[in-house]
C-alpha beads as a LAMMPS data file, in Angstrom:
LAMMPS data file: protein, C-alpha beads

172 atoms
171 bonds

1 atom types
1 bond types

-500.0 500.0 xlo xhi
-500.0 500.0 ylo yhi
-500.0 500.0 zlo zhi

Masses

1 110.0

Atoms # bond

1 1 1 -0.141 0.123 -0.323
2 1 1 1.272 3.479 -0.992
3 1 1 2.611 6.081 1.536
4 1 1 -0.530 8.332 0.428
5 1 1 -3.025 5.534 1.303
6 1 1 -1.361 4.924 4.597
7 1 1 -1.772 8.575 5.287
8 1 1 -5.475 8.419 4.043
9 1 1 -6.548 5.764 6.153
10 1 1 -4.707 7.391 9.265
11 1 1 -7.709 9.752 8.891
12 1 1 -10.471 7.271 10.161
13 1 1 -9.675 8.090 13.552
14 1 1 -10.421 11.751 13.257
15 1 1 -14.227 11.179 13.130
16 1 1 -14.639 9.253 16.543
17 1 1 -12.244 11.802 18.066
18 1 1 -14.345 14.776 16.725
19 1 1 -17.494 13.184 18.092
20 1 1 -15.851 13.007 21.348
21 1 1 -14.683 16.625 21.438
22 1 1 -17.914 17.729 20.652
23 1 1 -19.994 15.791 22.993
24 1 1 -17.080 17.008 25.520
25 1 1 -17.604 20.653 24.756
26 1 1 -13.820 20.852 23.933
27 1 1 -14.607 23.249 20.971
28 1 1 -10.730 23.874 20.094
29 1 1 -9.953 19.984 20.154
30 1 1 -12.891 19.510 17.540
31 1 1 -11.626 22.679 15.363
32 1 1 -7.992 21.354 15.524
33 1 1 -9.343 18.036 14.209
34 1 1 -11.121 19.538 11.612
35 1 1 -8.058 21.460 10.521
36 1 1 -6.178 18.263 10.705
37 1 1 -8.475 16.183 8.462
38 1 1 -8.476 18.919 5.882
39 1 1 -4.649 19.430 5.998
40 1 1 -4.059 15.588 5.649
41 1 1 -6.547 15.048 3.313
42 1 1 -4.837 17.638 0.983
43 1 1 -1.217 16.156 1.980
44 1 1 -2.568 12.655 1.028
45 1 1 -3.534 13.787 -2.503
46 1 1 -0.673 15.945 -2.920
47 1 1 1.761 13.011 -2.003
48 1 1 0.175 10.788 -4.320
49 1 1 0.646 13.042 -7.194
50 1 1 4.194 13.992 -6.428
51 1 1 5.327 10.648 -6.014
52 1 1 3.287 9.201 -8.818
53 1 1 1.264 6.944 -6.629
54 1 1 -2.335 7.930 -7.664
55 1 1 -4.219 4.799 -7.202
56 1 1 -7.776 3.540 -7.780
57 1 1 -7.782 2.536 -4.028
58 1 1 -6.546 5.799 -3.128
59 1 1 -9.269 7.502 -5.213
60 1 1 -11.970 5.073 -3.565
61 1 1 -10.935 5.335 0.088
62 1 1 -10.463 9.163 -0.010
63 1 1 -14.071 10.064 -0.686
64 1 1 -15.226 7.159 1.797
65 1 1 -13.004 8.411 4.411
66 1 1 -14.302 11.864 3.788
67 1 1 -18.016 10.377 4.142
68 1 1 -17.070 8.893 7.369
69 1 1 -15.765 12.065 8.978
70 1 1 -18.441 14.196 8.057
71 1 1 -20.946 11.397 9.279
72 1 1 -19.369 11.511 12.536
73 1 1 -19.876 15.444 12.244
74 1 1 -23.572 15.215 11.842
75 1 1 -23.961 12.736 14.462
76 1 1 -21.930 14.750 16.725
77 1 1 -23.809 17.881 16.161
78 1 1 -27.080 15.627 16.612
79 1 1 -25.904 14.494 19.892
80 1 1 -25.809 18.431 20.673
81 1 1 -29.011 19.297 19.465
82 1 1 -27.869 20.948 16.384
83 1 1 -30.507 19.087 14.227
84 1 1 -30.115 21.249 10.750
85 1 1 -27.076 19.150 10.084
86 1 1 -29.738 15.903 9.427
87 1 1 -30.159 17.687 5.777
88 1 1 -26.490 16.802 5.215
89 1 1 -27.596 12.855 5.460
90 1 1 -29.028 13.538 1.856
91 1 1 -25.698 14.102 0.367
92 1 1 -24.277 11.400 2.309
93 1 1 -27.047 9.229 1.147
94 1 1 -26.402 9.905 -2.359
95 1 1 -22.695 9.328 -2.190
96 1 1 -23.130 6.189 -0.251
97 1 1 -25.413 4.918 -3.026
98 1 1 -23.021 5.785 -5.696
99 1 1 -20.689 3.231 -4.419
100 1 1 -23.340 0.761 -4.015
101 1 1 -24.796 0.281 -7.204
102 1 1 -21.947 -0.732 -9.008
103 1 1 -21.235 -3.274 -6.459
104 1 1 -24.519 -4.559 -6.536
105 1 1 -24.513 -4.872 -10.577
106 1 1 -21.298 -6.486 -10.530
107 1 1 -19.184 -3.787 -12.114
108 1 1 -15.980 -2.168 -10.957
109 1 1 -16.790 0.874 -8.684
110 1 1 -16.035 4.322 -10.533
111 1 1 -15.294 7.122 -8.778
112 1 1 -16.957 10.240 -10.128
113 1 1 -15.687 13.444 -9.498
114 1 1 -17.437 16.967 -9.719
115 1 1 -16.689 20.238 -11.082
116 1 1 -17.558 21.837 -7.462
117 1 1 -15.542 19.854 -5.461
118 1 1 -13.131 22.550 -5.030
119 1 1 -15.910 24.977 -4.081
120 1 1 -18.266 22.821 -1.820
121 1 1 -15.580 21.295 -0.014
122 1 1 -14.086 24.721 1.561
123 1 1 -17.695 25.312 2.077
124 1 1 -18.462 22.361 4.115
125 1 1 -15.339 22.769 6.193
126 1 1 -16.337 26.325 7.034
127 1 1 -19.643 25.149 8.107
128 1 1 -18.545 22.587 10.339
129 1 1 -16.112 25.356 11.999
130 1 1 -19.212 27.620 12.137
131 1 1 -21.189 24.909 14.032
132 1 1 -18.343 23.751 16.450
133 1 1 -18.398 27.559 17.722
134 1 1 -22.045 27.821 17.731
135 1 1 -22.061 30.846 15.252
136 1 1 -25.317 29.331 13.240
137 1 1 -27.371 31.957 14.466
138 1 1 -25.815 34.547 12.509
139 1 1 -28.030 35.564 9.643
140 1 1 -24.928 35.509 6.946
141 1 1 -24.127 32.330 8.397
142 1 1 -27.592 30.799 7.772
143 1 1 -27.420 31.907 4.239
144 1 1 -24.133 30.241 3.996
145 1 1 -25.567 27.074 5.495
146 1 1 -28.303 26.649 2.873
147 1 1 -26.018 27.640 0.110
148 1 1 -23.532 24.944 1.052
149 1 1 -26.569 22.492 1.483
150 1 1 -28.081 22.804 -1.950
151 1 1 -24.504 22.726 -3.723
152 1 1 -23.937 19.551 -1.813
153 1 1 -27.188 18.102 -2.663
154 1 1 -26.911 18.968 -6.282
155 1 1 -23.263 17.634 -6.674
156 1 1 -23.947 14.473 -4.663
157 1 1 -27.554 13.855 -7.037
158 1 1 -24.901 14.256 -10.046
159 1 1 -22.512 11.777 -8.849
160 1 1 -25.478 9.275 -7.881
161 1 1 -27.239 10.089 -11.080
162 1 1 -23.615 9.191 -13.181
163 1 1 -23.290 6.265 -10.703
164 1 1 -26.832 4.957 -11.555
165 1 1 -26.503 5.363 -15.363
166 1 1 -23.199 3.708 -15.224
167 1 1 -24.771 0.572 -13.099
168 1 1 -27.606 0.284 -14.866
169 1 1 -27.879 1.699 -18.168
170 1 1 -24.650 1.307 -20.077
171 1 1 -23.265 -2.189 -21.170
172 1 1 -19.704 -1.482 -20.171

Bonds

1 1 1 2
2 1 2 3
3 1 3 4
4 1 4 5
5 1 5 6
6 1 6 7
7 1 7 8
8 1 8 9
9 1 9 10
10 1 10 11
11 1 11 12
12 1 12 13
13 1 13 14
14 1 14 15
15 1 15 16
16 1 16 17
17 1 17 18
18 1 18 19
19 1 19 20
20 1 20 21
21 1 21 22
22 1 22 23
23 1 23 24
24 1 24 25
25 1 25 26
26 1 26 27
27 1 27 28
28 1 28 29
29 1 29 30
30 1 30 31
31 1 31 32
32 1 32 33
33 1 33 34
34 1 34 35
35 1 35 36
36 1 36 37
37 1 37 38
38 1 38 39
39 1 39 40
40 1 40 41
41 1 41 42
42 1 42 43
43 1 43 44
44 1 44 45
45 1 45 46
46 1 46 47
47 1 47 48
48 1 48 49
49 1 49 50
50 1 50 51
51 1 51 52
52 1 52 53
53 1 53 54
54 1 54 55
55 1 55 56
56 1 56 57
57 1 57 58
58 1 58 59
59 1 59 60
60 1 60 61
61 1 61 62
62 1 62 63
63 1 63 64
64 1 64 65
65 1 65 66
66 1 66 67
67 1 67 68
68 1 68 69
69 1 69 70
70 1 70 71
71 1 71 72
72 1 72 73
73 1 73 74
74 1 74 75
75 1 75 76
76 1 76 77
77 1 77 78
78 1 78 79
79 1 79 80
80 1 80 81
81 1 81 82
82 1 82 83
83 1 83 84
84 1 84 85
85 1 85 86
86 1 86 87
87 1 87 88
88 1 88 89
89 1 89 90
90 1 90 91
91 1 91 92
92 1 92 93
93 1 93 94
94 1 94 95
95 1 95 96
96 1 96 97
97 1 97 98
98 1 98 99
99 1 99 100
100 1 100 101
101 1 101 102
102 1 102 103
103 1 103 104
104 1 104 105
105 1 105 106
106 1 106 107
107 1 107 108
108 1 108 109
109 1 109 110
110 1 110 111
111 1 111 112
112 1 112 113
113 1 113 114
114 1 114 115
115 1 115 116
116 1 116 117
117 1 117 118
118 1 118 119
119 1 119 120
120 1 120 121
121 1 121 122
122 1 122 123
123 1 123 124
124 1 124 125
125 1 125 126
126 1 126 127
127 1 127 128
128 1 128 129
129 1 129 130
130 1 130 131
131 1 131 132
132 1 132 133
133 1 133 134
134 1 134 135
135 1 135 136
136 1 136 137
137 1 137 138
138 1 138 139
139 1 139 140
140 1 140 141
141 1 141 142
142 1 142 143
143 1 143 144
144 1 144 145
145 1 145 146
146 1 146 147
147 1 147 148
148 1 148 149
149 1 149 150
150 1 150 151
151 1 151 152
152 1 152 153
153 1 153 154
154 1 154 155
155 1 155 156
156 1 156 157
157 1 157 158
158 1 158 159
159 1 159 160
160 1 160 161
161 1 161 162
162 1 162 163
163 1 163 164
164 1 164 165
165 1 165 166
166 1 166 167
167 1 167 168
168 1 168 169
169 1 169 170
170 1 170 171
171 1 171 172
């Protein structure tokens, strides 16, 4: 297994640590874990490209580890009664299905990237940081929340639709 893939897999621990920090009301700890998750996510991709170790496994586990982290984030905020994050389960559901359909149809799992990745990912991280510090009551932040949610749902539906077409509508 490549170094970049090992680094990606190391991020699996961040979700449970984030949950613990949130329910323990250690806001700066949760923020630090959020920052480390982002930093290591960027680092593993950079290393894979620089070392020419970009692999299908790496392309598959990176979004799965991201989904795991943001699923733990949603659970964390739910446990402290910030229920607006339940809407984010919609995009997690669509992305999850995009991995399941090819498996069910016995096709190779394809990783579908969206053009909005470099836009919606920073918004998602900013939104989680806002929720950590309880700033979501602000009017501007509420707009950010809904813009981020709409972009994520549309992007995830795009990935879901492409996976559905690939899995059921194409002969390949």
